[in-house]
Backbone as CSV, one residue per row, in Angstrom:
resi,resn,N_x,N_y,N_z,CA_x,CA_y,CA_z,C_x,C_y,C_z
1,MET,-22.152,-5.054,-44.184,-22.308,-5.229,-45.711,-21.100,-4.325,-46.549
2,ILE,-20.011,-3.603,-45.683,-19.236,-2.881,-46.301,-18.149,-4.016,-46.575
3,LEU,-18.050,-4.912,-45.456,-16.612,-6.026,-45.465,-17.381,-7.013,-46.795
4,LEU,-18.685,-7.240,-46.919,-19.057,-8.006,-47.993,-18.749,-7.491,-49.463
5,ALA,-19.185,-6.210,-49.393,-18.669,-5.537,-50.730,-17.391,-4.999,-51.044
6,SER,-16.440,-5.133,-50.477,-15.109,-5.078,-50.399,-14.191,-6.528,-50.818
7,GLY,-14.988,-7.410,-50.670,-14.213,-8.664,-50.945,-13.167,-9.215,-49.824
8,ASN,-13.249,-8.538,-48.892,-12.126,-8.885,-47.844,-12.962,-9.692,-46.685
9,TYR,-13.629,-10.198,-46.729,-14.627,-10.664,-45.426,-13.851,-11.881,-45.171
10,LEU,-13.320,-12.780,-46.124,-12.667,-13.809,-45.955,-11.416,-13.698,-45.320
11,SER,-10.577,-12.679,-45.573,-9.339,-12.605,-45.065,-9.583,-12.098,-43.724
12,SER,-10.539,-11.162,-43.461,-10.800,-10.611,-41.949,-11.232,-11.832,-41.137
13,MET,-12.185,-12.500,-41.489,-12.402,-13.897,-40.768,-11.261,-14.644,-40.312
14,LEU,-10.290,-14.780,-41.501,-9.035,-15.613,-41.010,-8.090,-14.677,-40.225
15,GLU,-8.104,-13.588,-40.256,-7.367,-12.628,-39.424,-7.958,-12.866,-37.806
16,LEU,-9.187,-12.860,-37.767,-9.848,-12.719,-36.459,-9.611,-14.305,-35.737
17,ILE,-9.955,-15.340,-36.444,-9.554,-16.753,-36.163,-7.910,-16.954,-35.887
18,SER,-7.249,-16.136,-36.647,-5.900,-16.501,-36.261,-5.515,-15.878,-34.838
19,VAL,-6.207,-14.443,-34.765,-5.809,-13.888,-33.388,-6.199,-14.728,-32.280
20,LEU,-7.696,-15.216,-32.618,-8.178,-15.781,-31.118,-7.386,-17.050,-30.905
21,LEU,-6.948,-17.813,-31.808,-6.242,-19.064,-31.606,-4.562,-18.760,-31.100
22,ILE,-4.220,-17.578,-31.372,-3.008,-17.112,-30.740,-3.065,-16.713,-29.304
23,PHE,-4.321,-16.114,-29.013,-4.563,-15.632,-27.738,-4.923,-17.002,-26.618
24,VAL,-5.671,-17.808,-27.243,-5.788,-18.901,-26.750,-4.452,-19.737,-26.092
25,PHE,-3.586,-19.889,-27.210,-2.315,-20.414,-27.127,-1.408,-19.842,-26.096
26,VAL,-1.612,-18.562,-26.025,-0.722,-17.547,-24.904,-1.499,-18.034,-23.685
27,LEU,-2.682,-17.765,-23.359,-3.344,-18.423,-22.184,-2.814,-19.786,-21.649
28,ALA,-2.799,-20.277,-22.535,-2.464,-22.116,-22.390,-1.292,-22.170,-21.815
29,LEU,-0.244,-21.287,-22.494,1.359,-21.499,-22.115,1.467,-20.963,-20.846
30,THR,0.497,-19.925,-20.366,0.785,-19.070,-19.422,0.327,-19.985,-18.175
31,TYR,-0.899,-20.794,-18.248,-1.338,-21.446,-17.383,-0.245,-22.575,-16.787
32,PHE,0.058,-23.634,-17.909,1.242,-24.292,-17.893,2.799,-24.073,-17.191
33,VAL,2.972,-22.963,-17.879,4.279,-22.402,-16.920,4.265,-22.029,-15.790
34,THR,3.043,-21.204,-15.383,2.530,-20.985,-13.835,2.602,-22.067,-13.012
35,ARG,2.147,-23.154,-13.321,1.938,-24.713,-12.867,3.434,-25.234,-12.607
36,TRP,3.931,-25.159,-13.690,5.516,-25.621,-13.706,6.353,-24.802,-12.514
37,ILE,6.256,-23.513,-12.602,7.019,-22.653,-11.733,6.556,-23.035,-10.368
38,ALA,5.436,-23.140,-10.080,4.670,-23.396,-8.695,5.222,-24.875,-8.226
39,GLY,5.133,-25.744,-8.955,5.974,-27.376,-8.473,7.483,-26.872,-8.413
40,TYR,7.900,-26.245,-8.935,9.414,-26.109,-9.112,9.705,-25.414,-7.584
41,GLN,9.020,-24.542,-7.437,9.071,-23.835,-6.107,8.954,-24.658,-4.813
42,ARG,7.900,-25.459,-4.654,7.296,-26.190,-3.677,8.601,-27.225,-3.645
43,THR,9.183,-27.813,-4.354,10.039,-28.668,-4.329,11.450,-28.133,-3.669
44,LYS,11.721,-26.913,-3.964,12.875,-26.004,-3.636,12.571,-25.552,-2.138
45,THR,11.312,-25.269,-1.520,11.094,-24.957,-0.156,10.889,-26.424,0.654
46,ALA,10.682,-27.418,0.084,10.308,-28.616,0.884,11.551,-29.075,1.195
47,GLN,12.706,-28.741,0.406,13.818,-29.545,0.798,14.505,-28.552,2.107
48,GLY,14.308,-27.417,2.356,14.794,-26.777,3.386,14.279,-26.738,4.695
49,ASN,15.000,-26.183,5.822,14.621,-26.540,7.006,13.210,-25.532,7.772
50,LEU,12.657,-24.903,6.565,11.393,-24.024,7.213,10.370,-24.487,6.072
51,SER,9.027,-24.584,6.541,8.070,-24.903,5.688,6.780,-24.310,6.426
52,VAL,5.865,-23.722,5.644,4.474,-23.306,6.065,3.820,-24.617,6.134
53,ILE,3.043,-24.679,7.257,2.160,-25.836,7.655,0.668,-25.044,7.220
54,GLU,0.289,-24.140,7.874,-1.181,-23.480,7.796,-1.016,-22.267,7.863
55,VAL,-1.878,-21.634,6.955,-2.183,-20.032,6.904,-3.678,-19.825,6.992
56,ILE,-3.745,-18.721,7.915,-5.333,-18.078,8.088,-4.978,-16.872,7.708
57,ARG,-6.025,-16.057,6.903,-6.127,-14.570,6.499,-6.775,-13.987,7.635
58,VAL,-6.177,-13.068,8.404,-7.071,-12.275,9.595,-7.364,-10.973,8.977
59,ALA,-6.782,-10.519,8.455,-7.276,-8.839,7.643,-6.537,-8.830,6.468
60,ASN,-6.844,-7.825,5.550,-6.246,-7.591,4.612,-4.705,-7.367,4.672
61,ASN,-3.935,-7.992,4.044,-2.343,-8.032,4.018,-2.170,-8.471,5.478
62,GLN,-2.737,-9.181,6.662,-2.301,-9.743,7.902,-2.991,-11.282,7.624
63,TYR,-1.602,-12.015,8.123,-1.966,-13.572,8.166,-1.443,-14.073,9.368
64,ILE,-2.033,-15.198,9.816,-1.290,-15.975,10.837,-0.836,-17.122,10.228
65,GLN,0.537,-17.473,10.474,0.966,-18.915,9.842,1.694,-19.770,10.791
66,ILE,1.459,-21.025,10.696,1.972,-21.807,11.656,3.175,-22.376,10.585
67,LEU,4.508,-22.188,11.156,5.843,-22.725,10.332,6.497,-23.783,11.155
68,ARG,7.058,-24.908,10.298,7.921,-25.928,10.723,9.188,-25.381,10.692
69,ALA,10.082,-25.305,11.740,11.264,-24.814,11.804,12.337,-26.227,12.249
70,GLY,12.929,-26.733,11.335,13.663,-28.085,11.846,12.557,-29.324,11.576
71,THR,12.797,-30.136,12.568,11.840,-31.309,12.537,11.034,-31.340,13.627
72,ASP,11.079,-30.836,14.702,9.948,-31.005,15.913,9.462,-29.729,16.637
73,ARG,9.905,-28.515,15.738,9.519,-27.158,16.411,8.431,-26.633,15.693
74,TYR,7.365,-25.853,16.069,6.805,-25.157,15.081,6.534,-23.874,15.792
75,LEU,6.543,-22.667,14.809,6.237,-21.440,15.199,5.282,-20.718,14.651
76,VAL,4.434,-20.034,15.649,3.201,-19.320,15.226,3.237,-18.050,14.985
77,VAL,3.271,-17.291,13.817,3.738,-15.920,13.658,2.666,-15.102,12.679
78,GLY,2.539,-13.852,13.067,1.621,-13.094,12.792,2.462,-12.403,11.509
79,VAL,2.015,-12.272,10.344,2.648,-11.611,9.165,1.720,-10.452,8.767
80,GLY,2.323,-9.157,8.804,1.705,-8.024,8.302,2.339,-7.677,7.011
81,ARG,2.197,-6.279,6.792,2.676,-5.835,5.575,4.209,-5.512,5.644
82,GLU,4.308,-4.853,7.036,5.700,-4.492,7.507,6.461,-5.374,8.716
83,ARG,5.616,-6.329,9.099,6.236,-6.873,10.305,6.008,-8.281,10.411
84,ILE,6.894,-9.085,11.105,6.378,-10.452,11.478,6.788,-10.649,12.829
85,THR,5.815,-10.852,13.261,5.837,-11.065,14.999,5.572,-12.417,15.310
86,LEU,6.302,-12.949,16.136,6.230,-14.419,16.775,5.178,-14.475,17.890
87,LEU,3.991,-15.251,17.694,3.101,-15.015,18.754,3.304,-16.177,19.491
88,ALA,3.576,-17.448,19.282,4.051,-18.940,20.100,5.042,-19.635,19.527
89,THR,5.487,-20.631,20.491,6.399,-21.526,19.852,5.594,-23.054,20.343
90,LEU,5.417,-24.009,19.293,4.540,-25.264,19.778,5.216,-26.501,19.535
91,SER,5.160,-27.175,20.278,5.730,-28.797,19.961,5.092,-29.658,19.041
92,GLU,5.294,-30.425,18.530,4.531,-31.242,17.842,3.475,-31.998,18.787
93,GLU,3.486,-32.352,19.812,2.189,-32.676,20.580,1.276,-31.722,20.547
94,GLU,1.738,-30.374,21.046,0.660,-28.962,21.068,0.246,-28.878,19.490
95,LEU,0.778,-29.033,18.527,0.216,-28.799,17.453,-0.920,-29.893,17.203
96,ARG,-0.712,-31.088,17.667,-1.883,-32.094,17.202,-3.178,-31.895,18.138
97,GLU,-2.940,-31.242,19.429,-3.516,-31.025,20.436,-4.763,-29.775,20.088
98,LEU,-4.495,-28.927,18.890,-5.188,-27.736,18.430,-6.328,-28.513,17.990
99,PRO,-7.523,-27.522,18.169,-8.819,-28.021,17.786,-8.837,-27.834,15.926
100,GLU,-9.522,-28.728,15.524,-10.030,-28.592,13.856,-10.462,-27.465,13.509
101,ALA,-10.182,-27.300,12.430,-10.716,-25.563,11.940,-12.197,-25.727,11.910
102,GLY,-12.625,-24.776,12.336,-14.132,-24.743,12.272,-14.856,-24.744,13.639
103,SER,-13.938,-25.615,14.925,-14.486,-25.798,15.782,-14.722,-24.629,16.645
104,PHE,-14.197,-23.314,16.638,-14.122,-22.040,17.153,-15.528,-21.493,16.323
105,ALA,-16.349,-22.052,15.419,-17.390,-20.985,14.867,-18.098,-20.638,15.418
106,ALA,-18.391,-19.418,15.314,-19.192,-18.174,16.094,-20.502,-18.928,15.937
107,LYS,-21.224,-18.814,17.653,-22.490,-19.441,17.735,-23.439,-18.052,17.535
108,SER,-24.312,-17.931,17.409,-25.345,-16.844,17.081,-25.213,-16.054,18.637
109,GLY,-24.743,-14.516,18.618,-25.003,-13.765,19.554,-23.508,-13.747,20.571
110,GLU,-22.675,-14.688,20.102,-21.033,-14.643,20.551,-20.293,-13.632,19.945
111,SER,-19.613,-12.961,20.615,-18.755,-11.857,20.091,-17.483,-12.238,19.732
112,PHE,-16.755,-11.482,18.948,-15.274,-11.454,18.636,-14.342,-12.247,19.924
113,SER,-14.462,-11.322,20.720,-13.679,-11.475,22.281,-14.068,-12.641,22.818
114,ASP,-15.036,-13.370,22.791,-15.540,-14.370,23.578,-14.807,-15.620,22.729
115,LEU,-14.769,-15.456,21.090,-14.106,-16.429,20.454,-12.625,-16.299,20.913
116,LEU,-12.099,-15.421,20.822,-10.546,-15.073,21.013,-10.213,-15.458,22.530
117,GLU,-11.069,-15.136,23.420,-10.787,-15.913,24.881,-10.749,-17.387,24.811
118,ALA,-11.683,-18.088,24.331,-11.833,-19.470,24.017,-10.474,-20.000,22.997
119,VAL,-9.869,-19.046,22.067,-8.706,-19.851,21.506,-7.588,-19.748,22.559
120,LYS,-7.979,-18.607,23.354,-6.546,-18.261,24.173,-6.434,-19.544,25.217
121,LYS,-7.395,-19.746,25.668,-7.339,-20.923,26.932,-7.016,-22.073,26.180
122,LYS,-7.346,-22.509,24.958,-6.922,-23.778,24.404,-5.447,-23.807,24.066
123,LEU,-4.718,-22.608,23.665,-3.390,-22.544,23.351,-2.542,-22.761,24.612
124,PRO,-1.294,-23.310,24.438,-0.408,-23.403,25.716,0.161,-22.124,25.981
125,LYS,0.315,-22.155,27.471,0.974,-21.141,28.241,2.484,-21.028,27.725
126,ARG,3.078,-19.570,27.531,4.356,-19.571,27.323,5.258,-19.507,28.614
């Protein structure tokens, strides 16, 4: 009622609409710039000798990654907050022999150590 009485109702609504339009514009601009930067980085990393093939999150700030180094060498690394550890080196043939994602899905009553042993048996010996 105070807005109606003061006569500034129309100007207040125009200000609100303009602020909302500016907000939507900034959100859209942020979205498109982020996508452009991601595409730019993807092309820059694709031209190099290293590329990330697959990543799986193990715990908070801990990942296992498969990296392609050169043309025929693959590295399995554990990445943590402060360390990177080489877990295994794979050839292209060994990489293709790895089971599909989810084939080690836990069966009811199967513990994590049983799953880990099954994965270790499937991976090549160093």
